[in-house]
C-alpha atoms as a printed R data frame, in Angstrom:
    type eleno elety resid chain resno       x       y        z
1   ATOM     1    CA   MET     A     1  83.754  90.182 -153.879
2   ATOM     2    CA   SER     A     2  86.546  89.887 -155.342
3   ATOM     3    CA   ALA     A     3  87.950  90.417 -159.603
4   ATOM     4    CA   PRO     A     4  88.033  87.242 -160.949
5   ATOM     5    CA   LEU     A     5  91.798  86.572 -161.587
6   ATOM     6    CA   SER     A     6  93.368  87.038 -165.044
7   ATOM     7    CA   ALA     A     7  95.030  84.463 -167.408
8   ATOM     8    CA   THR     A     8  98.327  86.324 -166.870
9   ATOM     9    CA   SER     A     9  97.930  85.770 -163.181
10  ATOM    10    CA   ARG     A    10  96.274  81.635 -162.987
11  ATOM    11    CA   LEU     A    11  99.775  81.408 -165.165
12  ATOM    12    CA   GLY     A    12 101.619  82.496 -161.962
13  ATOM    13    CA   LEU     A    13 100.047  80.863 -160.076
14  ATOM    14    CA   ALA     A    14 100.454  77.691 -161.535
15  ATOM    15    CA   ALA     A    15 104.330  78.707 -161.851
16  ATOM    16    CA   TRP     A    16 104.041  79.293 -158.389
17  ATOM    17    CA   ILE     A    17 103.062  76.085 -156.569
18  ATOM    18    CA   ALA     A    18 105.034  73.500 -159.637
19  ATOM    19    CA   LEU     A    19 107.483  75.104 -157.900
20  ATOM    20    CA   ILE     A    20 106.898  73.468 -154.819
21  ATOM    21    CA   ALA     A    21 105.911  70.814 -155.719
22  ATOM    22    CA   LEU     A    22 109.299  70.592 -158.135
23  ATOM    23    CA   GLN     A    23 111.321  70.615 -154.671
24  ATOM    24    CA   CYS     A    24 109.971  68.560 -153.042
25  ATOM    25    CA   ALA     A    25 110.265  66.502 -155.577
26  ATOM    26    CA   TRP     A    26 114.087  67.021 -156.359
27  ATOM    27    CA   TYR     A    27 115.481  66.832 -152.885
28  ATOM    28    CA   ALA     A    28 112.718  64.179 -151.303
29  ATOM    29    CA   TRP     A    29 112.307  61.292 -153.788
30  ATOM    30    CA   LEU     A    30 114.430  62.482 -157.521
31  ATOM    31    CA   PHE     A    31 117.998  63.801 -155.502
32  ATOM    32    CA   PRO     A    32 117.965  63.258 -151.399
33  ATOM    33    CA   PRO     A    33 120.803  65.532 -149.973
34  ATOM    34    CA   GLN     A    34 123.997  63.413 -149.070
35  ATOM    35    CA   GLN     A    35 125.074  66.205 -146.451
36  ATOM    36    CA   MET     A    36 121.891  66.958 -144.238
37  ATOM    37    CA   SER     A    37 118.897  65.505 -143.291
38  ATOM    38    CA   LYS     A    38 115.685  65.578 -146.276
39  ATOM    39    CA   GLY     A    39 113.961  68.066 -144.016
40  ATOM    40    CA   LEU     A    40 116.238  70.898 -143.285
41  ATOM    41    CA   ALA     A    41 117.072  70.737 -147.174
42  ATOM    42    CA   LEU     A    42 112.673  70.559 -147.601
43  ATOM    43    CA   ALA     A    43 113.036  74.042 -145.296
44  ATOM    44    CA   ILE     A    44 115.346  75.875 -146.665
45  ATOM    45    CA   THR     A    45 113.856  75.213 -149.921
46  ATOM    46    CA   VAL     A    46 109.917  74.756 -149.468
47  ATOM    47    CA   ILE     A    47 109.252  77.839 -146.616
48  ATOM    48    CA   PRO     A    48 110.017  80.348 -148.720
49  ATOM    49    CA   LEU     A    49 107.846  79.254 -151.317
50  ATOM    50    CA   LEU     A    50 104.749  78.925 -148.813
51  ATOM    51    CA   LEU     A    51 105.219  82.527 -147.141
52  ATOM    52    CA   PRO     A    52 103.950  84.679 -149.802
53  ATOM    53    CA   PHE     A    53 100.499  82.319 -149.162
54  ATOM    54    CA   PHE     A    54 100.043  85.441 -146.111
55  ATOM    55    CA   ALA     A    55  99.295  87.312 -148.988
56  ATOM    56    CA   ILE     A    56  97.225  85.264 -150.736
57  ATOM    57    CA   ARG     A    57  93.449  87.827 -150.520
58  ATOM    58    CA   ASN     A    58  95.751  89.264 -153.102
59  ATOM    59    CA   PRO     A    59  97.208  87.387 -155.610
60  ATOM    60    CA   ARG     A    60  99.255  89.551 -158.170
61  ATOM    61    CA   ARG     A    61 100.981  90.899 -154.007
62  ATOM    62    CA   ALA     A    62 101.607  86.880 -153.181
63  ATOM    63    CA   LEU     A    63 102.932  87.098 -156.434
64  ATOM    64    CA   LEU     A    64 104.713  89.891 -156.690
65  ATOM    65    CA   TRP     A    65 107.058  88.530 -153.993
66  ATOM    66    CA   THR     A    66 107.006  85.140 -154.985
67  ATOM    67    CA   GLY     A    67 108.293  86.813 -158.587
68  ATOM    68    CA   ILE     A    68 111.028  87.853 -155.951
69  ATOM    69    CA   LEU     A    69 111.959  84.652 -154.061
70  ATOM    70    CA   SER     A    70 112.014  83.245 -157.389
71  ATOM    71    CA   LEU     A    71 115.652  85.195 -158.447
72  ATOM    72    CA   PHE     A    72 116.552  83.053 -155.819
73  ATOM    73    CA   TYR     A    73 115.648  79.817 -157.260
74  ATOM    74    CA   PHE     A    74 116.563  80.729 -160.553
75  ATOM    75    CA   CYS     A    75 120.483  81.743 -159.714
76  ATOM    76    CA   HIS     A    76 120.555  77.985 -158.041
77  ATOM    77    CA   GLY     A    77 118.905  76.070 -161.013
78  ATOM    78    CA   ILE     A    78 121.964  77.654 -163.182
79  ATOM    79    CA   ALA     A    79 124.754  76.662 -161.139
80  ATOM    80    CA   GLU     A    80 123.175  73.243 -159.956
81  ATOM    81    CA   GLY     A    81 122.558  72.507 -163.861
82  ATOM    82    CA   TRP     A    82 125.900  73.476 -163.843
83  ATOM    83    CA   SER     A    83 127.426  72.039 -160.987
84  ATOM    84    CA   SER     A    84 126.234  69.330 -161.962
85  ATOM    85    CA   THR     A    85 124.865  66.703 -164.658
86  ATOM    86    CA   GLN     A    86 122.697  64.258 -162.595
87  ATOM    87    CA   GLU     A    87 119.940  67.760 -161.440
88  ATOM    88    CA   ARG     A    88 120.308  68.264 -164.800
89  ATOM    89    CA   GLY     A    89 116.954  67.812 -165.616
90  ATOM    90    CA   PRO     A    90 115.337  68.826 -162.495
91  ATOM    91    CA   ALA     A    91 117.169  72.322 -162.283
92  ATOM    92    CA   LEU     A    92 116.137  73.522 -165.658
93  ATOM    93    CA   MET     A    93 112.898  72.198 -165.035
94  ATOM    94    CA   GLU     A    94 113.419  75.171 -161.720
95  ATOM    95    CA   VAL     A    95 115.053  78.015 -164.597
96  ATOM    96    CA   LEU     A    96 111.462  77.893 -166.951
97  ATOM    97    CA   LEU     A    97 109.513  77.671 -164.038
98  ATOM    98    CA   THR     A    98 110.864  81.076 -162.564
99  ATOM    99    CA   LEU     A    99 111.152  82.586 -166.017
100 ATOM   100    CA   LEU     A   100 106.964  81.479 -166.902
101 ATOM   101    CA   LEU     A   101 106.632  83.131 -163.228
102 ATOM   102    CA   ILE     A   102 107.950  86.135 -163.904
103 ATOM   103    CA   GLY     A   103 107.405  86.960 -167.408
104 ATOM   104    CA   ALA     A   104 103.727  85.892 -166.761
105 ATOM   105    CA   LEU     A   105 104.512  89.042 -163.541
106 ATOM   106    CA   GLY     A   106 105.893  90.954 -166.659
107 ATOM   107    CA   ALA     A   107 103.036  89.878 -168.545
108 ATOM   108    CA   GLY     A   108 100.086  91.339 -166.275
109 ATOM   109    CA   VAL     A   109 101.585  94.687 -165.415
110 ATOM   110    CA   LYS     A   110  99.156  97.281 -166.939
111 ATOM   111    CA   ARG     A   111 101.237  99.944 -168.087
112 ATOM   112    CA   LYS     A   112  99.822 103.209 -168.150
113 ATOM   113    CA   ARG     A   113  98.848 104.824 -171.433
114 ATOM   114    CA   LYS     A   114 101.476 107.831 -173.153
115 ATOM   115    CA   PRO     A   115  99.339 110.703 -175.117
116 ATOM   116    CA   ARG     A   116  99.224 110.468 -178.044
117 ATOM   117    CA   PRO     A   117 101.334 113.868 -179.282
118 ATOM   118    CA   ASP     A   118  98.467 116.132 -181.716
């Protein structure tokens, strides 16, 4: 039996799921792409976020991979928010979710305590 997830891990998992849902809503409903099919846009944005589910038996490892992937989504959110006023809302949400995910990863790291000098 595995240990229960910490609050920061649960927060990271929630941000991960919300990031997947945001990509689906963004490209399938809110702002469907004009230059390519919805299916291709969803494949490009959602499939990378689904890959860490292969490591879900170890949630910390899955979150680590998701955190690494989320750096791309952070850059995407900054670029979209900067270039398109129409898509600024979802772009800001994407940036906030990636920051929440990366923050949860950082807060969940167990640090070695430095020995106290006597």
